[in-house]
BABA-864621 format. One record per residue: residue number from 1; chain; x, y, z of N, C-alpha, C in turn. Coordinates in steps of 0.02 Angstrom, whole numbers, always signed. Example, Ala and Ser with C-alpha at 12.3 -4.5 7.8 and 13.67 -1.06 7.14 Angstrom:
// residues 2
{1; "A"; {+660; -284; +390}; {+615; -225; +390}; {+660; -165; +390}};
{2; "A"; {+642; -112; +354}; {+684; -53; +357}; {+645; +2; +394}};
//
This chain:
// residues 231
{1; "A"; {+41; -60; +0}; {+0; +0; +0}; {+43; +63; +0}};
{2; "A"; {+93; +66; +44}; {+135; +125; +48}; {+180; +132; -13}};
{3; "A"; {+185; +80; -54}; {+226; +83; -115}; {+185; +109; -174}};
{4; "A"; {+123; +89; -180}; {+83; +105; -239}; {+38; +166; -229}};
{5; "A"; {+28; +188; -168}; {-11; +249; -159}; {+24; +310; -189}};
{6; "A"; {+90; +319; -180}; {+123; +375; -215}; {+119; +369; -291}};
{7; "A"; {+121; +308; -317}; {+115; +299; -389}; {+46; +320; -412}};
{8; "A"; {-5; +305; -372}; {-73; +326; -390}; {-78; +402; -395}};
{9; "A"; {-48; +437; -348}; {-50; +510; -349}; {-15; +537; -411}};
{10; "A"; {+42; +508; -429}; {+80; +534; -486}; {+47; +516; -553}};
{11; "A"; {+21; +455; -557}; {-7; +432; -621}; {-78; +456; -632}};
{12; "A"; {-119; +458; -579}; {-190; +474; -586}; {-203; +548; -574}};
{13; "A"; {-173; +575; -521}; {-183; +645; -506}; {-131; +689; -540}};
{14; "A"; {-83; +658; -574}; {-32; +694; -613}; {+7; +743; -570}};
{15; "A"; {+25; +723; -509}; {+64; +765; -465}; {+138; +749; -472}};
{16; "A"; {+180; +792; -445}; {+251; +779; -444}; {+269; +731; -388}};
{17; "A"; {+331; +710; -385}; {+352; +665; -331}; {+345; +699; -263}};
{18; "A"; {+361; +765; -261}; {+354; +802; -198}; {+280; +808; -178}};
{19; "A"; {+238; +823; -227}; {+167; +828; -212}; {+138; +761; -191}};
{20; "A"; {+162; +708; -220}; {+140; +641; -200}; {+159; +626; -128}};
{21; "A"; {+221; +645; -110}; {+242; +634; -41}; {+201; +673; +9}};
{22; "A"; {+183; +734; -9}; {+142; +775; +36}; {+73; +744; +45}};
{23; "A"; {+45; +718; -8}; {-22; +688; -5}; {-22; +621; +33}};
{24; "A"; {+37; +592; +41}; {+42; +530; +80}; {+49; +543; +155}};
{25; "A"; {+54; +606; +175}; {+64; +622; +246}; {+8; +596; +291}};
{26; "A"; {-56; +601; +272}; {-108; +572; +316}; {-97; +498; +331}};
{27; "A"; {-77; +461; +280}; {-63; +390; +288}; {-3; +378; +333}};
{28; "A"; {+52; +413; +319}; {+114; +403; +357}; {+106; +429; +429}};
{29; "A"; {+77; +488; +437}; {+70; +518; +504}; {+25; +475; +549}};
{30; "A"; {-30; +450; +522}; {-75; +408; +562}; {-41; +343; +582}};
{31; "A"; {+2; +316; +539}; {+39; +255; +556}; {+88; +268; +613}};
{32; "A"; {+125; +324; +609}; {+173; +340; +662}; {+139; +353; +728}};
{33; "A"; {+86; +392; +726}; {+49; +407; +788}; {+20; +344; +818}};
{34; "A"; {-4; +299; +776}; {-34; +237; +800}; {+18; +192; +833}};
{35; "A"; {+79; +194; +808}; {+132; +154; +840}; {+143; +177; +912}};
{36; "A"; {+145; +243; +921}; {+156; +271; +988}; {+97; +256; +1034}};
{37; "A"; {+36; +268; +1009}; {-24; +258; +1051}; {-33; +184; +1068}};
{38; "A"; {-22; +140; +1020}; {-30; +69; +1034}; {+20; +45; +1086}};
{39; "A"; {+81; +73; +1084}; {+131; +55; +1135}; {+110; +76; +1204}};
{40; "A"; {+79; +136; +1209}; {+56; +160; +1274}; {-3; +118; +1299}};
{41; "A"; {-50; +106; +1254}; {-109; +67; +1274}; {-92; -5; +1291}};
{42; "A"; {-40; -32; +1259}; {-21; -101; +1273}; {-1; -109; +1346}};
{43; "A"; {+31; -59; +1375}; {+50; -62; +1446}; {-11; -64; +1492}};
{44; "A"; {-66; -36; +1469}; {-127; -35; +1510}; {-170; -97; +1497}};
{45; "A"; {-178; -115; +1433}; {-219; -173; +1416}; {-182; -238; +1430}};
{46; "A"; {-120; -241; +1410}; {-79; -300; +1423}; {-78; -351; +1367}};
{47; "A"; {-134; -360; +1333}; {-140; -413; +1283}; {-125; -386; +1214}};
{48; "A"; {-70; -408; +1184}; {-50; -384; +1118}; {-96; -412; +1063}};
{49; "A"; {-131; -467; +1077}; {-175; -497; +1027}; {-232; -450; +1008}};
{50; "A"; {-254; -411; +1057}; {-308; -362; +1043}; {-286; -314; +988}};
{51; "A"; {-225; -290; +993}; {-200; -241; +946}; {-187; -273; +877}};
{52; "A"; {-170; -336; +876}; {-161; -370; +812}; {-227; -378; +776}};
{53; "A"; {-280; -393; +814}; {-346; -398; +784}; {-371; -331; +759}};
{54; "A"; {-361; -279; +799}; {-381; -212; +778}; {-342; -191; +716}};
{55; "A"; {-278; -207; +715}; {-236; -190; +657}; {-261; -223; +594}};
{56; "A"; {-276; -287; +597}; {-299; -323; +538}; {-366; -296; +514}};
{57; "A"; {-410; -278; +562}; {-476; -251; +543}; {-468; -184; +508}};
{58; "A"; {-429; -139; +536}; {-420; -73; +506}; {-384; -77; +439}};
{59; "A"; {-335; -122; +433}; {-301; -129; +369}; {-348; -156; +316}};
{60; "A"; {-391; -203; +334}; {-439; -231; +287}; {-488; -177; +263}};
{61; "A"; {-512; -137; +311}; {-560; -84; +294}; {-526; -31; +252}};
{62; "A"; {-466; -9; +274}; {-431; +44; +238}; {-412; +24; +167}};
{63; "A"; {-383; -35; +160}; {-364; -57; +93}; {-425; -70; +49}};
{64; "A"; {-480; -92; +80}; {-542; -101; +43}; {-569; -35; +18}};
{65; "A"; {-564; +17; +59}; {-587; +84; +38}; {-544; +111; -19}};
{66; "A"; {-480; +94; -20}; {-437; +118; -74}; {-458; +89; -142}};
{67; "A"; {-491; +32; -142}; {-514; +4; -205}; {-571; +45; -235}};
{68; "A"; {-599; +92; -197}; {-653; +135; -222}; {-627; +198; -255}};
{69; "A"; {-561; +208; -254}; {-533; +269; -283}; {-544; +271; -359}};
{70; "A"; {-562; +330; -382}; {-571; +341; -454}; {-531; +403; -474}};
{71; "A"; {-534; +419; -537}; {-498; +478; -561}; {-524; +542; -529}};
{72; "A"; {-589; +543; -512}; {-620; +603; -484}; {-619; +605; -408}};
{73; "A"; {-588; +556; -375}; {-586; +556; -302}; {-548; +616; -276}};
{74; "A"; {-577; +650; -226}; {-545; +710; -200}; {-507; +695; -135}};
{75; "A"; {-481; +748; -104}; {-439; +739; -44}; {-477; +709; +14}};
{76; "A"; {-542; +722; +19}; {-581; +694; +74}; {-584; +618; +71}};
{77; "A"; {-577; +590; +11}; {-578; +518; +3}; {-510; +488; +19}};
{78; "A"; {-458; +506; -20}; {-394; +473; -10}; {-361; +490; +56}};
{79; "A"; {-375; +548; +85}; {-346; +565; +149}; {-378; +523; +205}};
{80; "A"; {-444; +518; +205}; {-478; +478; +257}; {-462; +404; +249}};
{81; "A"; {-458; +380; +187}; {-439; +310; +177}; {-368; +297; +202}};
{82; "A"; {-324; +346; +189}; {-255; +338; +212}; {-249; +337; +288}};
{83; "A"; {-290; +377; +322}; {-289; +378; +395}; {-310; +310; +423}};
{84; "A"; {-363; +282; +395}; {-388; +217; +419}; {-335; +162; +407}};
{85; "A"; {-307; +161; +347}; {-256; +110; +333}; {-193; +121; +375}};
{86; "A"; {-175; +184; +386}; {-116; +199; +427}; {-125; +177; +499}};
{87; "A"; {-185; +186; +526}; {-200; +163; +594}; {-191; +87; +598}};
{88; "A"; {-215; +52; +546}; {-208; -20; +547}; {-136; -43; +546}};
{89; "A"; {-95; -11; +503}; {-25; -31; +498}; {+13; -14; +562}};
{90; "A"; {+3; +47; +588}; {+39; +69; +647}; {+21; +30; +710}};
{91; "A"; {-43; +12; +716}; {-65; -24; +776}; {-33; -92; +784}};
{92; "A"; {-23; -127; +728}; {+2; -195; +734}; {+74; -205; +713}};
{93; "A"; {+109; -151; +695}; {+175; -158; +666}; {+224; -192; +714}};
{94; "A"; {+224; -172; +777}; {+272; -198; +825}; {+246; -258; +866}};
{95; "A"; {+183; -274; +859}; {+153; -326; +901}; {+184; -396; +890}};
{96; "A"; {+201; -417; +829}; {+233; -483; +822}; {+299; -488; +861}};
{97; "A"; {+339; -435; +860}; {+402; -436; +898}; {+389; -439; +973}};
{98; "A"; {+338; -403; +996}; {+321; -406; +1067}; {+296; -475; +1086}};
{99; "A"; {+256; -505; +1041}; {+232; -573; +1055}; {+289; -622; +1061}};
{100; "A"; {+339; -615; +1020}; {+397; -660; +1023}; {+433; -651; +1090}};
{101; "A"; {+437; -591; +1115}; {+472; -579; +1178}; {+433; -604; +1238}};
{102; "A"; {+366; -606; +1232}; {+324; -629; +1287}; {+320; -705; +1289}};
{103; "A"; {+310; -735; +1231}; {+297; -807; +1228}; {+361; -848; +1234}};
{104; "A"; {+414; -827; +1200}; {+475; -867; +1198}; {+518; -855; +1260}};
{105; "A"; {+560; -905; +1275}; {+606; -896; +1330}; {+665; -853; +1307}};
{106; "A"; {+707; -834; +1354}; {+759; -786; +1338}; {+808; -811; +1286}};
{107; "A"; {+820; -875; +1283}; {+866; -902; +1234}; {+838; -900; +1163}};
{108; "A"; {+772; -897; +1158}; {+740; -900; +1092}; {+715; -833; +1067}};
{109; "A"; {+717; -782; +1109}; {+690; -717; +1090}; {+725; -687; +1030}};
{110; "A"; {+791; -690; +1029}; {+829; -661; +973}; {+812; -696; +908}};
{111; "A"; {+806; -762; +910}; {+788; -799; +850}; {+717; -783; +827}};
{112; "A"; {+671; -780; +875}; {+602; -764; +858}; {+595; -694; +829}};
{113; "A"; {+629; -646; +858}; {+626; -577; +832}; {+656; -573; +762}};
{114; "A"; {+710; -609; +751}; {+741; -609; +685}; {+695; -640; +633}};
{115; "A"; {+659; -692; +652}; {+611; -723; +606}; {+554; -676; +589}};
{116; "A"; {+531; -637; +639}; {+478; -588; +626}; {+501; -536; +575}};
{117; "A"; {+561; -511; +585}; {+588; -461; +539}; {+599; -490; +469}};
{118; "A"; {+622; -552; +466}; {+631; -585; +402}; {+565; -593; +366}};
{119; "A"; {+513; -613; +402}; {+448; -621; +371}; {+421; -555; +344}};
{120; "A"; {+428; -502; +382}; {+404; -437; +360}; {+442; -413; +298}};
{121; "A"; {+508; -420; +298}; {+548; -397; +241}; {+537; -441; +179}};
{122; "A"; {+537; -507; +190}; {+529; -554; +134}; {+460; -549; +104}};
{123; "A"; {+409; -545; +147}; {+341; -539; +122}; {+331; -476; +82}};
{124; "A"; {+358; -420; +106}; {+351; -358; +69}; {+385; -362; +1}};
{125; "A"; {+446; -389; -1}; {+482; -393; -64}; {+447; -438; -114}};
{126; "A"; {+422; -495; -91}; {+389; -542; -137}; {+325; -513; -166}};
{127; "A"; {+283; -485; -123}; {+218; -463; -147}; {+221; -397; -185}};
{128; "A"; {+272; -356; -173}; {+282; -298; -215}; {+298; -320; -286}};
{129; "A"; {+340; -371; -292}; {+357; -397; -359}; {+297; -428; -393}};
{130; "A"; {+258; -466; -355}; {+198; -497; -384}; {+149; -443; -407}};
{131; "A"; {+138; -393; -365}; {+91; -340; -382}; {+115; -300; -442}};
{132; "A"; {+181; -288; -445}; {+208; -250; -502}; {+197; -288; -567}};
{133; "A"; {+205; -354; -564}; {+194; -395; -624}; {+121; -390; -647}};
{134; "A"; {+75; -394; -600}; {+4; -388; -618}; {-11; -319; -646}};
{135; "A"; {+17; -267; -615}; {+6; -199; -638}; {+33; -189; -708}};
{136; "A"; {+93; -214; -721}; {+123; -207; -788}; {+80; -241; -841}};
{137; "A"; {+54; -299; -826}; {+12; -335; -874}; {-51; -295; -890}};
{138; "A"; {-79; -264; -839}; {-140; -224; -850}; {-125; -161; -890}};
{139; "A"; {-66; -132; -878}; {-47; -72; -915}; {-35; -89; -989}};
{140; "A"; {-5; -145; -1002}; {+5; -167; -1071}; {-62; -176; -1106}};
{141; "A"; {-110; -206; -1071}; {-177; -213; -1100}; {-210; -146; -1112}};
{142; "A"; {-198; -98; -1065}; {-228; -32; -1073}; {-200; +4; -1134}};
{143; "A"; {-134; +0; -1144}; {-103; +32; -1203}; {-127; -1; -1267}};
{144; "A"; {-133; -67; -1266}; {-157; -102; -1325}; {-230; -84; -1340}};
{145; "A"; {-270; -74; -1287}; {-340; -56; -1296}; {-347; +13; -1327}};
{146; "A"; {-303; +59; -1307}; {-306; +127; -1335}; {-276; +131; -1405}};
{147; "A"; {-232; +83; -1421}; {-201; +83; -1487}; {-150; +138; -1494}};
{148; "A"; {-111; +151; -1441}; {-60; +203; -1444}; {-1; +178; -1485}};
{149; "A"; {+16; +213; -1536}; {+72; +192; -1578}; {+139; +210; -1545}};
{150; "A"; {+188; +166; -1555}; {+254; +178; -1528}; {+264; +153; -1458}};
{151; "A"; {+212; +126; -1428}; {+218; +100; -1360}; {+208; +24; -1362}};
{152; "A"; {+256; -12; -1335}; {+249; -84; -1330}; {+256; -105; -1257}};
{153; "A"; {+255; -170; -1244}; {+256; -196; -1176}; {+320; -176; -1139}};
{154; "A"; {+377; -181; -1173}; {+440; -166; -1140}; {+444; -92; -1121}};
{155; "A"; {+418; -48; -1163}; {+418; +24; -1147}; {+375; +39; -1087}};
{156; "A"; {+318; +7; -1083}; {+272; +17; -1027}; {+305; -5; -962}};
{157; "A"; {+337; -63; -963}; {+366; -91; -902}; {+428; -53; -879}};
{158; "A"; {+462; -20; -925}; {+524; +14; -908}; {+516; +90; -899}};
{159; "A"; {+455; +114; -901}; {+442; +185; -895}; {+406; +199; -829}};
{160; "A"; {+426; +252; -795}; {+395; +270; -732}; {+325; +296; -741}};
{161; "A"; {+290; +304; -684}; {+220; +325; -685}; {+212; +393; -718}};
{162; "A"; {+252; +442; -698}; {+245; +509; -726}; {+266; +511; -799}};
{163; "A"; {+321; +477; -816}; {+345; +479; -884}; {+298; +443; -932}};
{164; "A"; {+263; +391; -907}; {+219; +353; -950}; {+160; +396; -974}};
{165; "A"; {+133; +437; -929}; {+78; +480; -950}; {+102; +533; -999}};
{166; "A"; {+166; +551; -996}; {+193; +600; -1044}; {+198; +571; -1114}};
{167; "A"; {+201; +504; -1120}; {+206; +473; -1185}; {+139; +464; -1220}};
{168; "A"; {+85; +473; -1183}; {+18; +464; -1211}; {-5; +528; -1244}};
{169; "A"; {-31; +525; -1305}; {-57; +585; -1338}; {-111; +619; -1296}};
{170; "A"; {-114; +685; -1299}; {-160; +723; -1257}; {-233; +701; -1268}};
{171; "A"; {-251; +683; -1329}; {-319; +664; -1343}; {-338; +598; -1309}};
{172; "A"; {-289; +555; -1299}; {-302; +490; -1269}; {-285; +486; -1195}};
{173; "A"; {-256; +540; -1168}; {-234; +539; -1098}; {-291; +529; -1048}};
{174; "A"; {-348; +563; -1055}; {-402; +551; -1006}; {-425; +478; -1003}};
{175; "A"; {-432; +447; -1061}; {-452; +377; -1062}; {-398; +333; -1033}};
{176; "A"; {-335; +349; -1047}; {-280; +309; -1020}; {-276; +315; -944}};
{177; "A"; {-287; +374; -917}; {-285; +384; -844}; {-339; +341; -810}};
{178; "A"; {-397; +337; -841}; {-450; +294; -813}; {-428; +221; -813}};
{179; "A"; {-398; +199; -867}; {-374; +130; -870}; {-316; +118; -821}};
{180; "A"; {-274; +169; -814}; {-218; +164; -766}; {-244; +158; -695}};
{181; "A"; {-297; +196; -680}; {-327; +192; -613}; {-354; +122; -600}};
{182; "A"; {-388; +93; -650}; {-414; +25; -642}; {-357; -25; -633}};
{183; "A"; {-301; -13; -668}; {-245; -59; -661}; {-215; -57; -591}};
{184; "A"; {-208; +3; -563}; {-181; +9; -495}; {-228; -20; -444}};
{185; "A"; {-293; -5; -452}; {-342; -30; -403}; {-346; -105; -404}};
{186; "A"; {-351; -135; -464}; {-358; -207; -469}; {-290; -244; -462}};
{187; "A"; {-236; -210; -480}; {-172; -243; -478}; {-134; -233; -413}};
{188; "A"; {-150; -181; -375}; {-112; -166; -314}; {-157; -165; -252}};
{189; "A"; {-210; -126; -254}; {-251; -117; -194}; {-290; -181; -177}};
{190; "A"; {-310; -219; -228}; {-345; -282; -213}; {-298; -333; -181}};
{191; "A"; {-235; -331; -200}; {-186; -375; -167}; {-179; -356; -94}};
{192; "A"; {-179; -290; -80}; {-175; -267; -11}; {-235; -290; +30}};
{193; "A"; {-294; -289; -1}; {-354; -313; +33}; {-347; -387; +51}};
{194; "A"; {-325; -427; +3}; {-318; -499; +14}; {-269; -513; +71}};
{195; "A"; {-212; -479; +71}; {-162; -490; +122}; {-186; -467; +190}};
{196; "A"; {-224; -413; +192}; {-250; -388; +255}; {-300; -437; +286}};
{197; "A"; {-341; -466; +244}; {-390; -515; +268}; {-354; -577; +293}};
{198; "A"; {-302; -599; +257}; {-264; -657; +279}; {-230; -644; +346}};
{199; "A"; {-208; -582; +357}; {-175; -566; +421}; {-223; -574; +480}};
{200; "A"; {-287; -567; +468}; {-336; -578; +521}; {-334; -650; +546}};
{201; "A"; {-323; -697; +500}; {-318; -767; +520}; {-259; -778; +566}};
{202; "A"; {-202; -748; +550}; {-144; -753; +593}; {-156; -722; +662}};
{203; "A"; {-191; -665; +663}; {-206; -633; +728}; {-252; -676; +770}};
{204; "A"; {-300; -708; +739}; {-347; -751; +776}; {-313; -813; +805}};
{205; "A"; {-258; -833; +776}; {-222; -892; +799}; {-171; -876; +854}};
{206; "A"; {-163; -813; +872}; {-113; -795; +922}; {-136; -813; +992}};
{207; "A"; {-88; -829; +1035}; {-103; -843; +1105}; {-123; -778; +1141}};
{208; "A"; {-165; -786; +1192}; {-184; -728; +1232}; {-138; -726; +1293}};
{209; "A"; {-82; -693; +1285}; {-33; -683; +1339}; {-29; -609; +1355}};
{210; "A"; {-21; -594; +1418}; {-15; -524; +1439}; {+57; -506; +1451}};
{211; "A"; {+76; -447; +1428}; {+144; -423; +1440}; {+154; -402; +1512}};
{212; "A"; {+101; -396; +1550}; {+106; -373; +1619}; {+113; -431; +1668}};
{213; "A"; {+103; -492; +1644}; {+108; -551; +1687}; {+174; -586; +1674}};
{214; "A"; {+209; -602; +1725}; {+272; -637; +1718}; {+257; -709; +1700}};
{215; "A"; {+284; -733; +1645}; {+273; -801; +1623}; {+319; -849; +1659}};
{216; "A"; {+296; -910; +1673}; {+339; -959; +1706}; {+400; -974; +1664}};
{217; "A"; {+454; -987; +1698}; {+517; -1001; +1664}; {+511; -1064; +1622}};
{218; "A"; {+541; -1063; +1565}; {+541; -1121; +1521}; {+589; -1174; +1547}};
{219; "A"; {+573; -1238; +1537}; {+620; -1291; +1557}; {+688; -1283; +1526}};
{220; "A"; {+690; -1256; +1465}; {+755; -1246; +1432}; {+796; -1195; +1470}};
{221; "A"; {+762; -1143; +1498}; {+799; -1094; +1536}; {+826; -1125; +1601}};
{222; "A"; {+784; -1167; +1633}; {+806; -1199; +1696}; {+868; -1242; +1685}};
{223; "A"; {+865; -1282; +1631}; {+922; -1325; +1617}; {+984; -1284; +1600}};
{224; "A"; {+972; -1228; +1565}; {+1029; -1185; +1548}; {+1060; -1155; +1609}};
{225; "A"; {+1016; -1133; +1657}; {+1043; -1104; +1718}; {+1080; -1154; +1759}};
{226; "A"; {+1054; -1217; +1761}; {+1089; -1269; +1800}; {+1156; -1283; +1769}};
{227; "A"; {+1159; -1285; +1702}; {+1222; -1300; +1669}; {+1274; -1245; +1684}};
{228; "A"; {+1250; -1182; +1684}; {+1295; -1127; +1699}; {+1319; -1132; +1771}};
{229; "A"; {+1274; -1154; +1817}; {+1294; -1160; +1888}; {+1346; -1214; +1898}};
{230; "A"; {+1339; -1268; +1860}; {+1386; -1324; +1866}; {+1455; -1302; +1843}};
{231; "A"; {+1455; -1262; +1788}; {+1519; -1239; +1762}; {+1551; -1191; +1812}};
//
């Protein structure tokens, strides 16, 4: 979502890279604020699973609302959608790492945290590539549908969002922008919806452990301590 929203602003709203970044502020700011607030509330509520469920719900709703964006959508639409999606991302961003620290014993925390970070990085890299492939295929179909001369599949795939609209003749640009919007919505935002819904399944499978309750020592920790005492 945070990768293709700036592309939507540049390709559909025809803004500059700076203007696109400014328009992403509601999304980014709400995510940052949510990280801080969720950390404070976690100390009071104790159960990180609650925040993971809330995160999945807000992400599903926010990404679903983004699929409603059209060429004529104004700031009241994309800004409010961005706030909802940002709340979802910020609320649950750190919860998997906290869950690893609560559930695992001290010897396993570093490995568990590393696996969480690996999953987040690997998942993002894989699905950005998958989404880009779907988007490129839709753009190729859009150019073929318009019958723009001089543009082929390789040119579409190797041209940025702003530069691609510059290659379209002025008479065909409005129709192309509509097709570009459909390509981003169906090729990027729908993938975000699917992944957000799947994340709800993971949140529902989490243990209900409180960060405020001291967990009993793991047998592995006991044996480790005894081994250290013997040495």
